[in-house]
C-alpha positions as CSV (number, residue, x, y, z in Angstrom):
1,M,103.9,110.0,79.4
2,L,106.5,111.5,77.0
3,K,103.9,114.1,75.8
4,K,103.3,115.2,79.4
5,I,107.1,115.5,80.1
6,N,107.5,117.4,76.9
7,K,104.7,119.8,77.8
8,T,106.2,120.3,81.3
9,M,109.6,121.0,79.8
10,L,108.1,123.6,77.4
11,V,106.2,125.3,80.2
12,A,109.4,125.4,82.4
13,S,111.4,126.8,79.5
14,A,108.8,129.5,78.8
15,A,108.8,130.5,82.4
16,F,112.6,130.7,82.4
17,V,112.7,132.9,79.3
18,A,109.9,135.1,80.7
19,G,111.9,135.5,83.9
20,L,115.0,136.5,81.9
21,S,113.0,139.0,79.9
22,S,111.6,140.7,83.0
23,Q,115.1,140.7,84.6
24,N,116.6,142.4,81.5
25,A,113.8,145.0,81.4
26,H,114.6,146.1,85.0
27,A,118.4,145.8,84.6
28,G,118.8,148.8,82.2
29,G,119.1,152.4,83.2
30,G,122.2,153.6,81.5
31,A,123.7,153.9,78.1
32,N,124.2,150.8,76.0
33,T,127.9,150.5,76.4
34,F,129.7,147.2,75.8
35,D,130.1,146.7,79.6
36,N,126.4,147.1,80.2
37,V,125.4,144.8,77.4
38,W,128.0,142.2,78.5
39,A,126.7,142.5,82.1
40,N,123.1,141.9,80.9
41,I,124.2,138.9,78.9
42,T,126.1,137.3,81.8
43,T,123.2,137.9,84.2
44,S,120.7,136.5,81.8
45,I,122.6,133.2,81.2
46,A,123.6,132.8,84.8
47,G,120.9,130.2,85.5
48,L,121.4,128.3,82.2
49,P,123.8,125.7,83.6
50,S,121.5,124.7,86.4
51,L,118.6,124.5,83.9
52,I,120.7,122.2,81.7
53,T,121.6,120.2,84.7
54,V,118.0,119.7,85.8
55,A,116.8,118.9,82.3
56,A,119.7,116.4,81.8
57,Y,118.9,114.6,85.1
58,I,115.2,114.4,84.4
59,A,115.7,113.2,80.8
60,G,118.4,110.7,81.9
61,V,116.1,109.2,84.5
62,V,113.2,109.0,81.9
63,F,115.4,107.3,79.3
64,A,116.8,104.9,81.9
65,V,113.3,103.9,83.0
66,L,112.2,103.5,79.4
67,G,115.3,101.4,78.8
68,V,114.5,99.1,81.7
69,L,110.9,98.8,80.4
70,K,112.1,97.9,76.9
71,V,114.5,95.3,78.2
72,K,111.6,93.8,80.2
73,E,109.5,93.8,77.0
74,H,112.3,92.0,75.2
75,V,112.5,89.3,77.9
76,E,108.8,88.8,77.7
77,N,108.6,88.7,73.9
78,P,112.0,88.7,72.2
79,Q,110.5,88.4,68.7
80,Q,108.6,91.7,68.9
81,T,111.0,93.9,70.9
82,P,114.7,93.8,70.0
83,L,117.3,94.1,72.8
84,K,119.0,96.9,70.9
85,T,116.2,99.3,71.7
86,G,116.5,98.9,75.4
87,A,120.3,99.1,75.3
88,V,120.1,102.3,73.3
89,Y,117.7,103.9,75.8
90,L,119.9,102.8,78.7
91,A,123.0,104.3,77.0
92,V,121.3,107.6,76.3
93,G,119.9,107.8,79.8
94,G,123.4,107.1,81.2
95,A,124.9,109.8,78.9
96,L,122.4,112.4,79.9
97,F,122.8,111.5,83.6
98,T,126.6,112.1,83.4
99,L,126.2,115.3,81.3
100,P,126.3,117.6,84.4
101,F,129.4,116.0,85.7
102,L,131.1,116.4,82.3
103,M,130.0,120.1,82.1
104,D,131.6,120.7,85.6
105,I,134.8,119.0,84.5
106,M,135.0,121.1,81.3
107,S,134.2,124.3,83.2
108,N,137.0,123.6,85.6
109,A,139.4,122.8,82.8
110,I,138.6,126.0,81.0
111,D,138.8,128.5,83.8
112,G,140.7,126.5,86.5
113,G,137.8,126.3,88.9
114,N,137.3,130.0,89.3
115,N,133.6,129.8,88.1
116,G,134.2,132.6,85.6
117,T,135.6,135.1,88.1
118,A,139.0,135.1,86.4
119,V,137.6,136.5,83.2
120,Q,134.9,138.7,84.7
121,G,135.6,142.4,84.4
122,Q,138.4,142.1,81.9
123,T,136.6,143.9,79.0
124,N,139.4,146.4,78.3
125,I,140.7,144.5,75.3
126,G,142.2,147.6,73.7
127,Q,144.7,148.0,76.6
128,L,146.6,144.8,75.7
129,K,150.3,145.4,75.0
130,Y,152.3,143.4,72.6
131,N,156.0,142.8,72.8
132,A,157.3,143.4,69.2
133,A,160.7,142.0,70.1
134,G,159.2,138.6,70.8
């Protein structure tokens, strides 16, 4: 079962990367300025948080189910299957299942809930003015 899930995740990752490559090939058309490169980078990774969210939910559910099965095996035969294995699987499943919520909280803490719009377009770093008087 895990091999099939692993193969499915690899296929989905390859399809995602292929989509990004074709997107970048069509996005060009001008000189390679910093703004164009930065725009290509931000468009390329725009779908990454949703991919991480889906992968975390799927892996969390898989680990939770495996944890329940390991606890069941421990109840049926405590000498062969330790309870620790099932508890670890359940803990990892819970951590992966809460990862998207934590990512959302961290994102809101960093940019104040603006979804990156507060920083977007501010690439003129050379125009910053410093107050020498303090």
